[in-house]
N, CA, C and O of each residue as an XYZ file, in Angstrom:
580
protein
N      -6.545    -35.372     48.156
C      -5.730    -35.018     49.354
C      -4.803    -33.795     49.041
O      -3.999    -33.890     48.114
N      -4.886    -32.697     49.753
C      -4.012    -31.559     49.489
C      -2.590    -31.823     49.880
O      -2.320    -32.288     50.987
N      -1.735    -31.551     49.042
C      -0.236    -31.703     49.226
C       0.473    -30.562     48.734
O       0.269    -30.188     47.579
N       1.326    -29.932     49.519
C       2.156    -28.855     49.156
C       3.518    -29.364     48.621
O       4.207    -30.142     49.281
N       3.872    -28.911     47.438
C       5.094    -29.066     46.873
C       5.827    -27.736     46.555
O       5.197    -26.699     46.345
N       7.099    -27.799     46.527
C       7.862    -26.408     46.292
C       8.826    -26.686     45.216
O       9.610    -27.631     45.311
N       8.800    -25.889     44.180
C       9.815    -25.832     43.214
C      10.947    -25.026     43.751
O      10.803    -23.810     43.881
N      12.038    -25.603     44.065
C      13.112    -24.947     44.785
C      13.815    -23.921     43.930
O      13.719    -23.992     42.705
N      14.578    -22.891     44.568
C      15.171    -21.852     43.808
C      15.995    -22.372     42.657
O      15.897    -21.725     41.614
N      16.792    -23.427     42.657
C      17.696    -23.726     41.534
C      16.875    -24.258     40.356
O      17.400    -24.337     39.246
N      15.605    -24.625     40.558
C      14.733    -25.139     39.436
C      13.630    -24.235     38.936
O      12.792    -24.598     38.111
N      13.680    -23.057     39.478
C      12.685    -22.020     39.090
C      12.634    -21.901     37.491
O      11.555    -21.731     36.924
N      13.666    -21.982     36.888
C      13.657    -21.905     35.344
C      12.828    -22.946     34.738
O      12.361    -22.786     33.611
N      12.606    -24.070     35.468
C      11.807    -25.206     34.920
C      10.354    -25.115     35.312
O       9.584    -25.983     34.899
N       9.888    -24.070     36.127
C       8.638    -23.963     36.708
C       7.466    -24.151     35.762
O       6.499    -24.848     36.072
N       7.582    -23.450     34.483
C       6.527    -23.543     33.607
C       6.384    -24.966     33.049
O       5.269    -25.448     32.847
N       7.481    -25.610     32.808
C       7.502    -27.002     32.359
C       6.907    -27.945     33.408
O       6.069    -28.793     33.099
N       7.376    -27.773     34.698
C       6.857    -28.614     35.784
C       5.379    -28.485     35.891
O       4.669    -29.485     35.997
N       4.892    -27.258     35.867
C       3.412    -27.002     36.006
C       2.656    -27.637     34.860
O       1.572    -28.192     35.038
N       3.240    -27.547     33.692
C       2.492    -28.136     32.498
C       2.494    -29.630     32.607
O       1.510    -30.292     32.278
N       3.618    -30.174     33.077
C       3.664    -31.638     33.325
C       2.597    -32.074     34.318
O       1.886    -33.042     34.045
N       2.461    -31.452     35.379
C       1.455    -31.759     36.415
C       0.103    -31.716     35.809
O      -0.720    -32.601     36.045
N      -0.158    -30.663     34.998
C      -1.518    -30.548     34.348
C      -1.775    -31.744     33.431
O      -2.834    -32.373     33.443
N      -0.722    -32.020     32.623
C      -0.908    -33.181     31.676
C      -1.136    -34.512     32.375
O      -1.714    -35.444     31.816
N      -0.641    -34.572     33.670
C      -0.864    -35.759     34.490
C      -2.182    -35.770     35.180
O      -2.510    -36.725     35.884
N      -2.981    -34.687     34.988
C      -4.187    -34.545     35.624
C      -4.249    -34.091     37.072
O      -5.273    -34.206     37.746
N      -3.139    -33.583     37.515
C      -3.009    -33.156     38.933
C      -3.627    -31.716     39.013
O      -3.211    -30.786     38.322
N      -4.600    -31.617     39.864
C      -5.217    -30.337     40.011
C      -4.301    -29.326     40.844
O      -3.749    -29.690     41.882
N      -4.182    -28.129     40.365
C      -3.426    -27.091     41.095
C      -4.398    -26.248     41.805
O      -5.039    -25.419     41.161
N      -4.559    -26.374     43.008
C      -5.513    -25.670     43.884
C      -5.097    -24.143     44.117
O      -5.908    -23.220     44.043
N      -3.807    -23.991     44.392
C      -3.262    -22.741     44.691
C      -1.874    -22.756     44.401
O      -1.247    -23.811     44.303
N      -1.283    -21.453     44.236
C       0.134    -21.336     43.932
C       0.667    -20.022     44.445
O      -0.041    -19.014     44.435
N       1.774    -20.020     44.847
C       2.355    -18.746     45.443
C       3.813    -18.837     45.449
O       4.412    -19.911     45.501
N       4.432    -17.571     45.388
C       5.859    -17.408     45.568
C       6.217    -17.766     47.043
O       5.509    -17.365     47.966
N       7.237    -18.465     47.232
C       7.742    -18.831     48.534
C       9.157    -18.491     48.751
O      10.074    -19.063     48.162
N       9.326    -17.467     49.681
C      10.747    -16.993     49.987
C      11.290    -17.873     51.161
O      10.674    -17.961     52.223
N      12.387    -18.473     50.940
C      13.020    -19.269     51.940
C      13.615    -18.400     53.074
O      14.386    -17.471     52.835
N      13.234    -18.736     54.276
C      13.813    -18.067     55.499
C      14.324    -19.242     56.439
O      13.918    -20.398     56.319
N      15.186    -18.865     57.314
C      15.842    -19.867     58.153
C      14.701    -20.654     58.929
O      14.772    -21.880     59.011
N      13.762    -20.024     59.438
C      12.688    -20.775     60.181
C      12.024    -21.891     59.293
O      11.802    -23.016     59.743
N      11.727    -21.523     58.036
C      11.158    -22.490     57.097
C      12.191    -23.564     56.836
O      11.818    -24.737     56.868
N      13.404    -23.286     56.591
C      14.359    -24.326     56.288
C      14.497    -25.284     57.421
O      14.595    -26.496     57.230
N      14.502    -24.698     58.678
C      14.536    -25.673     59.766
C      13.377    -26.660     59.840
O      13.498    -27.811     60.258
N      12.278    -26.133     59.413
C      11.076    -26.948     59.421
C      11.080    -27.976     58.312
O      10.843    -29.169     58.501
N      11.367    -27.428     57.135
C      11.233    -28.276     55.880
C      12.465    -29.405     55.881
O      12.296    -30.510     55.366
N      13.577    -29.061     56.440
C      14.624    -30.005     56.617
C      14.879    -30.482     57.990
O      16.042    -30.562     58.383
N      13.855    -30.816     58.779
C      13.964    -31.184     60.160
C      14.668    -32.552     60.320
O      15.136    -32.894     61.406
N      14.731    -33.304     59.246
C      15.365    -34.674     59.283
C      16.866    -34.549     59.095
O      17.585    -35.538     59.241
N      17.392    -33.273     58.751
C      18.783    -33.145     58.637
C      19.411    -32.409     59.873
O      18.725    -31.688     60.598
N      20.635    -32.609     60.059
C      21.338    -32.106     61.112
C      21.550    -30.547     61.077
O      21.227    -29.952     60.048
N      22.057    -29.875     62.107
C      22.129    -28.399     62.204
C      23.109    -27.911     61.125
O      22.904    -26.877     60.488
N      24.196    -28.707     60.945
C      25.246    -28.310     59.972
C      24.664    -28.231     58.547
O      24.922    -27.293     57.793
N      23.867    -29.263     58.217
C      23.233    -29.435     56.868
C      22.225    -28.135     56.714
O      22.228    -27.373     55.747
N      21.435    -28.048     57.770
C      20.385    -26.858     57.663
C      21.107    -25.499     57.523
O      20.587    -24.600     56.862
N      22.222    -25.349     58.100
C      22.930    -24.080     58.008
C      23.461    -23.920     56.577
O      23.410    -22.823     56.022
N      23.959    -24.981     55.990
C      24.492    -24.977     54.616
C      23.394    -24.658     53.685
O      23.597    -23.847     52.780
N      22.171    -25.266     53.841
C      21.045    -25.070     53.030
C      20.576    -23.623     53.201
O      20.211    -23.001     52.203
N      20.568    -23.077     54.365
C      20.261    -21.689     54.537
C      21.111    -20.744     53.906
O      20.656    -19.686     53.471
N      22.442    -21.078     53.815
C      23.361    -20.197     53.099
C      23.021    -20.222     51.620
O      23.191    -19.183     50.982
N      22.600    -21.208     51.068
C      22.215    -21.341     49.618
C      20.855    -20.686     49.322
O      20.693    -19.937     48.359
N      19.873    -21.008     50.208
C      18.495    -20.670     49.868
C      17.846    -19.446     50.639
O      16.777    -18.985     50.241
N      18.438    -18.969     51.644
C      17.805    -17.907     52.499
C      17.689    -16.692     51.565
O      18.645    -16.289     50.901
N      16.463    -16.125     51.548
C      16.090    -14.908     50.742
C      15.908    -15.325     49.388
O      15.588    -14.437     48.599
N      16.043    -16.474     48.954
C      15.702    -16.862     47.530
C      14.286    -17.346     47.396
O      13.703    -17.829     48.367
N      13.725    -17.231     46.233
C      12.356    -17.625     45.941
C      12.183    -18.889     45.360
O      12.900    -19.250     44.427
N      11.167    -19.697     45.896
C      10.787    -20.880     45.280
C       9.386    -20.623     44.867
O       8.880    -19.512     45.026
N       8.708    -21.684     44.308
C       7.290    -21.583     43.821
C       6.485    -22.658     44.527
O       6.682    -23.828     44.199
N       5.603    -22.369     45.460
C       4.847    -23.332     46.281
C       3.585    -23.662     45.397
O       2.984    -22.787     44.774
N       3.264    -24.868     45.391
C       2.100    -25.377     44.692
C       1.290    -26.281     45.696
O       1.791    -27.220     46.314
N      -0.023    -25.882     45.780
C      -0.873    -26.747     46.484
C      -1.612    -27.635     45.492
O      -2.413    -27.146     44.696
N      -1.356    -28.892     45.535
C      -1.859    -29.897     44.543
C      -2.758    -30.924     45.124
O      -2.664    -31.236     46.311
N      -3.599    -31.442     44.348
C      -4.601    -32.478     44.846
C      -4.079    -33.843     44.281
O      -4.149    -34.103     43.079
N      -3.596    -34.632     45.135
C      -3.254    -36.010     44.817
C      -4.279    -37.029     45.411
O      -5.127    -36.688     46.236
N      -4.157    -38.179     44.981
C      -5.121    -39.187     45.508
C      -4.519    -39.662     46.938
O      -5.238    -40.020     47.872
N      -3.220    -39.621     46.978
C      -2.551    -40.012     48.253
C      -1.068    -39.519     48.224
O      -0.579    -38.967     47.239
N      -0.400    -39.761     49.376
C       0.965    -39.392     49.381
C       1.732    -40.232     48.444
O       2.634    -39.737     47.767
N       1.400    -41.553     48.367
C       2.028    -42.467     47.401
C       1.939    -41.924     46.017
O       2.921    -41.974     45.277
N       0.778    -41.395     45.622
C       0.484    -40.944     44.346
C       1.468    -39.705     44.016
O       2.015    -39.533     42.927
N       1.586    -38.932     45.070
C       2.557    -37.658     45.004
C       3.975    -38.153     44.758
O       4.668    -37.635     43.882
N       4.446    -39.221     45.573
C       5.726    -39.702     45.462
C       5.933    -40.325     43.986
O       6.993    -40.142     43.386
N       4.939    -41.020     43.468
C       5.039    -41.542     42.114
C       5.199    -40.469     41.085
O       5.817    -40.694     40.044
N       4.659    -39.308     41.346
C       4.686    -38.269     40.347
C       5.967    -37.400     40.499
O       6.650    -37.103     39.519
N       6.251    -37.021     41.705
C       7.438    -36.179     41.878
C       8.778    -36.979     41.923
O       9.780    -36.598     41.317
N       8.732    -38.077     42.655
C       9.973    -38.878     42.715
C      10.061    -39.315     44.190
O       9.817    -38.531     45.107
N      10.418    -40.596     44.381
C      10.514    -41.274     45.704
C      11.815    -40.902     46.376
O      11.856    -40.721     47.592
N      12.935    -40.778     45.560
C      14.261    -40.601     46.180
C      14.771    -39.262     46.280
O      14.318    -38.400     45.527
N      15.666    -38.986     47.125
C      16.363    -37.654     47.208
C      17.199    -37.462     45.863
O      17.211    -36.395     45.250
N      17.813    -38.466     45.511
C      18.683    -38.478     44.304
C      17.843    -38.573     43.031
O      17.320    -39.646     42.727
N      17.699    -37.460     42.266
C      16.961    -37.656     41.051
C      17.297    -38.737     40.145
O      16.434    -39.249     39.432
N      18.658    -39.155     40.135
C      19.037    -40.225     39.208
C      18.452    -41.518     39.647
O      18.340    -42.438     38.836
N      18.062    -41.648     40.912
C      17.336    -42.917     41.336
C      15.895    -42.894     41.260
O      15.265    -43.892     41.611
N      15.280    -41.814     40.818
C      13.906    -41.735     40.720
C      13.435    -42.326     39.327
O      14.154    -42.329     38.328
N      12.230    -42.792     39.372
C      11.632    -43.422     38.093
C      11.826    -42.266     36.943
O      11.712    -41.073     37.227
N      12.106    -42.693     35.721
C      12.352    -41.815     34.672
C      11.223    -40.880     34.386
O      11.468    -39.763     33.932
N       9.975    -41.278     34.628
C       8.843    -40.346     34.342
C       8.528    -39.335     35.392
O       7.630    -38.523     35.171
N       9.197    -39.311     36.528
C       9.034    -38.401     37.583
C       9.610    -37.035     37.349
O      10.521    -36.869     36.538
N       9.071    -36.017     38.078
C       9.548    -34.692     37.872
C      10.934    -34.528     38.368
O      11.649    -33.718     37.778
N      11.390    -35.167     39.338
C      12.780    -35.041     39.837
C      13.652    -35.531     38.729
O      14.610    -34.843     38.378
N      13.371    -36.743     38.119
C      14.185    -37.272     37.148
C      14.275    -36.571     35.842
O      15.278    -36.600     35.129
N      13.078    -35.883     35.540
C      13.070    -35.194     34.239
C      13.607    -33.820     34.220
O      14.226    -33.401     33.242
N      13.374    -33.056     35.346
C      13.672    -31.599     35.340
C      14.736    -31.125     36.447
O      15.130    -29.961     36.532
N      15.113    -32.077     37.208
C      15.870    -31.587     38.430
C      17.329    -32.096     38.428
O      17.716    -32.849     37.534
N      18.110    -31.699     39.395
C      19.512    -31.727     39.506
C      20.149    -33.027     38.965
O      19.685    -34.149     39.168
N      21.239    -32.757     38.269
C      22.020    -33.830     37.600
C      23.422    -33.845     38.112
O      24.298    -34.453     37.496
N      23.672    -33.175     39.252
C      24.939    -33.075     39.808
C      25.151    -34.269     40.833
O      24.229    -34.971     41.249
N      26.385    -34.396     41.160
C      26.727    -35.436     42.228
C      26.371    -34.899     43.620
O      26.412    -33.700     43.892
N      26.037    -35.817     44.443
C      25.712    -35.342     45.885
C      26.776    -34.606     46.511
O      27.947    -34.754     46.161
N      26.381    -33.739     47.513
C      27.368    -33.039     48.312
C      27.131    -33.524     49.723
O      26.028    -33.943     50.073
N      28.191    -33.462     50.542
C      28.112    -33.793     51.908
C      27.778    -32.475     52.694
O      28.615    -31.586     52.847
N      26.500    -32.412     53.181
C      26.067    -31.414     54.033
C      25.814    -31.998     55.332
O      24.809    -32.692     55.493
N      26.700    -31.766     56.353
C      26.324    -32.390     57.604
C      26.699    -34.023     57.495
O      27.686    -34.480     56.919
N      25.783    -34.693     58.110
C      26.005    -36.250     58.067
C      25.291    -36.862     56.960
O      25.498    -38.054     56.731
N      24.437    -36.170     56.212
C      23.643    -36.760     55.052
C      24.035    -36.197     53.715
O      24.455    -35.043     53.636
N      23.913    -36.977     52.655
C      24.246    -36.384     51.351
C      23.072    -35.370     50.949
O      21.940    -35.434     51.428
N      23.438    -34.546     50.125
C      22.549    -33.508     49.562
C      22.492    -33.559     47.992
O      23.524    -33.495     47.323
N      21.335    -33.668     47.474
C      21.215    -33.533     46.033
C      20.272    -32.354     45.747
O      19.264    -32.147     46.423
N      20.645    -31.607     44.726
C      19.785    -30.533     44.251
C      18.679    -31.261     43.443
O      18.828    -31.441     42.235
N      17.623    -31.661     44.069
C      16.613    -32.442     43.488
C      15.447    -31.700     42.990
O      14.511    -32.309     42.472
N      15.446    -30.340     43.122
C      14.625    -29.419     42.466
C      13.162    -29.241     43.116
O      12.648    -28.122     43.105
N      12.554    -30.239     43.629
C      11.181    -30.187     44.107
C      11.150    -30.791     45.473
O      11.561    -31.928     45.704
N      10.616    -29.937     46.423
C      10.368    -30.430     47.741
C       8.912    -31.050     47.695
O       7.986    -30.503     47.095
N       8.803    -32.178     48.348
C       7.484    -32.887     48.596
C       7.483    -33.670     49.888
O       8.537    -34.153     50.302
N       6.371    -33.814     50.527
C       6.387    -34.616     51.703
C       6.570    -36.050     51.490
O       6.245    -36.545     50.411
N       7.098    -36.805     52.498
C       7.193    -38.234     52.393
C       6.120    -39.037     53.220
O       5.911    -40.233     53.017
N       5.460    -38.294     54.162
C       4.561    -38.912     54.924
C       3.485    -37.939     55.382
O       3.510    -36.762     55.022
N       2.519    -38.444     56.195
C       1.409    -37.576     56.731
C       1.894    -36.491     57.650
O       1.314    -35.405     57.657
N       2.980    -36.741     58.465
C       3.507    -35.664     59.300
C       4.076    -34.588     58.424
O       3.770    -33.424     58.685
N       4.821    -34.829     57.476
C       5.373    -33.807     56.628
C       4.374    -33.147     55.861
O       4.535    -31.943     55.663
N       3.284    -33.764     55.354
C       2.300    -33.195     54.654
C       1.567    -32.137     55.390
O       1.299    -31.052     54.876
N       1.234    -32.484     56.656
C       0.522    -31.560     57.524
C       1.480    -30.294     57.855
O       1.072    -29.135     57.781
N       2.698    -30.620     58.200
C       3.696    -29.605     58.515
C       3.804    -28.558     57.382
O       3.730    -27.348     57.596
N       3.981    -29.102     56.184
C       4.110    -28.249     55.053
C       2.922    -27.329     54.758
O       3.035    -26.163     54.379
N       1.771    -27.979     54.972
C       0.507    -27.192     54.688
C       0.325    -26.056     55.747
O      -0.157    -24.971     55.424
N       0.703    -26.324     56.951
C       0.619    -25.321     58.115
C       1.698    -24.186     57.806
O       1.486    -23.022     58.144
N       2.763    -24.544     57.206
C       3.814    -23.512     57.030
C       3.519    -22.727     55.782
O       3.696    -21.510     55.844
N       3.081    -23.269     54.632
C       3.005    -22.581     53.410
C       1.518    -22.264     53.000
O       1.269    -21.194     52.446
N       0.630    -23.087     53.236
C      -0.785    -22.872     52.910
C      -1.633    -23.154     54.189
O      -2.378    -24.130     54.276
N      -1.467    -22.245     55.155
C      -2.245    -22.399     56.391
C      -3.809    -22.302     56.178
O      -4.637    -22.892     56.872
N      -4.084    -21.476     55.123
C      -5.598    -21.281     54.698
C      -6.208    -22.592     54.327
O      -7.430    -22.724     54.388
N      -5.421    -23.581     53.942
C      -6.033    -24.833     53.371
C      -5.789    -26.027     54.380
O      -6.076    -27.171     54.027
N      -5.267    -25.775     55.620
C      -4.903    -26.907     56.498
C      -6.057    -27.510     57.283
O      -5.910    -28.547     57.931
N      -7.276    -26.806     57.212
C      -8.463    -27.345     57.968
C      -8.725    -28.753     57.402
O      -8.769    -29.016     56.200
N      -8.888    -29.596     58.376
C      -9.100    -30.963     58.015
C      -7.872    -31.805     57.672
O      -7.968    -33.002     57.402
N      -6.662    -31.109     57.692
C      -5.349    -31.793     57.409
C      -4.928    -32.733     58.483
O      -4.260    -33.733     58.221
N      -5.323    -32.414     59.733
C      -4.994    -33.302     60.836
C      -5.220    -32.568     62.114
O      -5.007    -33.123     63.191
């Protein structure tokens, strides 16, 4: 199953380590590309957050580069087991990418939800998986839904 993940701008310094970790885990990297955050993309990727939160994220990320990876996972569950199930990296299983390489700061209040710099974007369900493919890797979305 093709799943798009993004190493977010604050974690770019860890990109080589994150990619190496994925390869050690046997995760196939189908494609990779620089991803520049724009407001439209932020509104889509963070559609579960309120306008205030999305505006705050846009202030931090707009114009900054992340690193998008198109990965082959067995399922969304497999992706969550590898990347991390929780937004808070401290609550993710110790072997996950979010726990190993990503934010160690306290959450911030952005809008009505807390925000953690968790380093890696990943979808949590089929709707988000298809949305992310359409946004970032449209050339690979055929058959996504």
